C-alpha positions as CSV (number, residue, x, y, z in Angstrom):
1,A,16.7,-2.2,-6.8
2,I,14.2,-3.7,-9.2
3,F,10.6,-3.5,-8.5
4,E,7.2,-4.2,-10.1
5,V,4.3,-1.5,-10.5
6,I,0.6,-2.9,-10.2
7,S,-1.8,-0.6,-11.5
8,V,-5.2,-1.1,-10.2
9,F,-8.1,0.7,-10.1
10,M,-12.1,1.3,-9.1
11,T,-14.7,3.4,-10.6
12,Q,-17.9,4.7,-9.6
13,G,-20.0,7.3,-11.1
14,V,-21.1,9.8,-8.3
15,N,-22.5,12.7,-10.6
16,E,-26.1,13.5,-12.1
17,M,-25.3,11.4,-15.2
18,Q,-24.7,8.5,-12.5
19,T,-28.0,8.9,-11.3
20,A,-29.7,8.7,-14.6
21,V,-27.8,5.9,-15.5
22,N,-28.9,4.1,-12.2
23,S,-32.3,4.8,-12.6
24,A,-33.0,4.0,-15.9
25,S,-35.6,1.4,-16.7
26,Y,-33.5,-1.1,-18.2
27,V,-31.4,-2.5,-15.1
28,T,-28.7,-4.0,-17.4
29,S,-27.2,-0.8,-18.5
30,T,-23.9,-1.4,-20.4
31,S,-22.5,2.0,-18.7
32,L,-23.4,0.4,-15.4
33,Q,-22.2,-3.4,-16.5
34,F,-19.0,-1.8,-17.5
35,Q,-18.4,-0.6,-14.0
36,V,-19.2,-3.7,-12.5
37,N,-17.0,-5.3,-14.9
38,V,-14.1,-3.3,-14.3
39,N,-14.3,-3.4,-10.8
40,R,-14.8,-7.2,-10.5
41,E,-11.4,-7.7,-12.9
42,N,-9.5,-5.1,-10.8
43,L,-10.6,-6.6,-7.5
44,K,-8.9,-9.9,-8.7
45,V,-5.8,-8.2,-9.1
46,L,-5.8,-6.5,-5.9
47,E,-6.8,-9.4,-3.9
48,K,-3.7,-11.5,-5.0
49,Y,-1.5,-8.2,-4.6
50,I,-3.1,-8.0,-0.9
51,R,-2.3,-11.7,-0.6
52,E,1.3,-11.2,-1.6
53,Y,1.8,-7.8,0.4
54,N,0.5,-9.8,3.3
55,R,2.9,-12.6,3.3
56,W,5.9,-10.1,2.3
57,Y,4.7,-8.2,5.4
58,L,4.8,-10.8,7.9
59,S,8.1,-11.8,6.4
60,M,9.6,-8.6,6.9
61,T,8.7,-8.6,10.5
62,E,9.9,-12.3,11.2
63,R,13.2,-11.0,9.7
64,R,13.4,-8.5,12.7
65,G,13.3,-11.4,15.0
66,S,13.8,-10.6,19.1
67,D,13.6,-7.1,18.2
68,I,9.5,-7.3,17.8
69,A,8.0,-7.4,21.4
70,D,4.3,-9.3,21.8
71,D,2.3,-6.2,21.4
72,N,4.3,-5.1,17.7
73,D,3.2,-9.0,16.7
74,Y,-0.3,-8.0,17.7
75,E,-0.2,-4.8,15.8
76,V,1.4,-6.8,12.6
77,S,-1.2,-9.5,12.5
78,R,-3.9,-6.7,13.1
79,K,-2.8,-4.8,9.8
80,C,-3.0,-7.8,7.9
81,I,-6.2,-8.9,9.6
82,D,-7.6,-5.4,9.1
83,L,-6.4,-5.5,5.1
84,R,-8.3,-8.6,4.7
85,A,-11.6,-7.2,6.7
86,N,-11.6,-4.2,4.5
87,L,-10.9,-6.1,0.8
88,D,-14.1,-8.3,2.3
89,Q,-16.0,-4.7,2.6
90,L,-14.7,-4.1,-0.9
91,R,-15.8,-7.4,-2.6
92,D,-19.1,-6.7,-0.9
93,S,-19.5,-3.4,-2.2
94,V,-18.5,-4.3,-5.9
95,D,-21.3,-7.5,-5.4
96,T,-24.2,-4.9,-3.8
97,M,-23.2,-2.4,-6.9
98,E,-24.4,-5.0,-9.6
99,K,-27.7,-5.8,-7.1
100,E,-28.6,-2.3,-6.2
101,T,-28.1,-0.8,-9.3
102,E,-30.5,1.9,-8.4
103,K,-27.7,3.5,-5.9
104,K,-24.2,4.8,-6.0
105,H,-21.8,3.1,-3.8
106,V,-19.3,5.5,-3.0
107,S,-17.8,3.0,-0.4
108,I,-16.1,1.4,-3.1
109,L,-14.3,4.2,-3.7
110,T,-13.3,5.1,0.2
111,T,-12.4,1.2,0.7
112,F,-10.3,1.3,-2.2
113,A,-8.5,4.3,-1.3
114,Y,-8.0,2.9,2.4
115,L,-6.5,-0.4,1.2
116,S,-4.0,1.5,-1.6
117,R,-3.0,3.6,1.2
118,G,-2.7,0.6,3.5
119,T,-0.5,-1.0,1.2
120,C,1.8,1.7,0.5
121,G,0.2,2.4,-2.7
122,T,-1.3,5.6,-4.1
123,V,-4.7,7.1,-4.5
124,G,-5.5,9.0,-7.9
125,I,-8.7,10.9,-8.4
126,L,-10.4,11.7,-11.4
127,C,-13.0,13.2,-13.1
128,K,-14.0,14.6,-16.3
129,S,-13.5,18.5,-16.0
130,G,-11.3,17.9,-12.6
131,K,-13.4,20.5,-10.6
132,D,-16.0,19.6,-7.9
133,R,-16.4,15.8,-7.8
134,T,-12.0,15.8,-8.0
135,G,-11.9,18.4,-5.1
136,M,-14.9,16.9,-2.8
137,S,-12.8,13.7,-3.1
138,A,-9.2,15.0,-2.7
139,T,-10.2,16.9,0.4
140,L,-12.2,14.0,1.8
141,E,-8.7,11.7,1.6
142,L,-6.7,14.3,2.8
143,V,-8.6,14.6,5.9
144,R,-8.7,10.7,6.4
145,S,-5.1,10.4,6.1
146,L,-4.9,13.0,8.9
147,V,-7.2,11.4,11.0
148,E,-5.4,7.9,10.6
149,D,-2.0,9.1,10.5
150,V,-1.8,11.9,13.1
151,D,-5.1,10.9,15.2
152,L,-7.0,14.4,13.7
153,I,-9.9,14.6,16.3
154,F,-12.4,16.7,14.3
155,G,-12.4,15.4,10.8
156,E,-15.5,16.7,9.7
157,T,-15.0,20.5,10.8
158,A,-11.5,20.1,8.5
159,V,-13.3,18.4,5.8
160,T,-16.0,21.3,6.0
161,S,-13.3,24.0,6.5
162,L,-10.8,22.6,3.2
163,R,-13.9,22.5,1.0
164,E,-15.1,26.3,2.2
165,K,-11.8,27.7,2.1
166,G,-9.2,25.6,1.1
167,A,-8.2,23.8,-2.3
168,R,-11.2,22.6,-3.5
169,R,-12.4,26.2,-3.9
170,M,-9.5,27.0,-5.6
171,N,-9.5,23.9,-7.9
172,V,-13.2,24.9,-9.0
173,W,-12.0,28.6,-9.8
174,A,-9.1,27.8,-11.9
175,N,-11.2,25.1,-13.8
176,T,-13.9,27.7,-14.5
């Protein structure tokens, strides 16, 4: 089988350097504008991909024809509507990032990760040193996946536990 790989990424600084960039007296910071431009370009690619994904998803479920019950029809359309709503939320976050330059808009990263997982994609989490921020984000993504996929009830407790005793701590230790 032949398939196409679509690469899309979003960027949002979350460390103290991003705070300095955001609070600079000149609002049109090149670094911040670069982040906005990257996010806008990739948002266009993601919008096109989600349109195509929804079309494919609906056609695949229609092919199964009479095997699909009314409840499942509802689930299928709900998934497409949910992806579209999250895409709208991501677009709003990118717009807000440009308008509210003094803030960090972490929802860009979390919403984008949700959309990636929802369309059979993967999530990569990167930071310069591979220590603290990567570990924080990785533990959050792991627990979000558990909450969404297996109905984990105590998500906040799981995140705290992983951060205090789990992989994040080992990642920080290995990189120091």
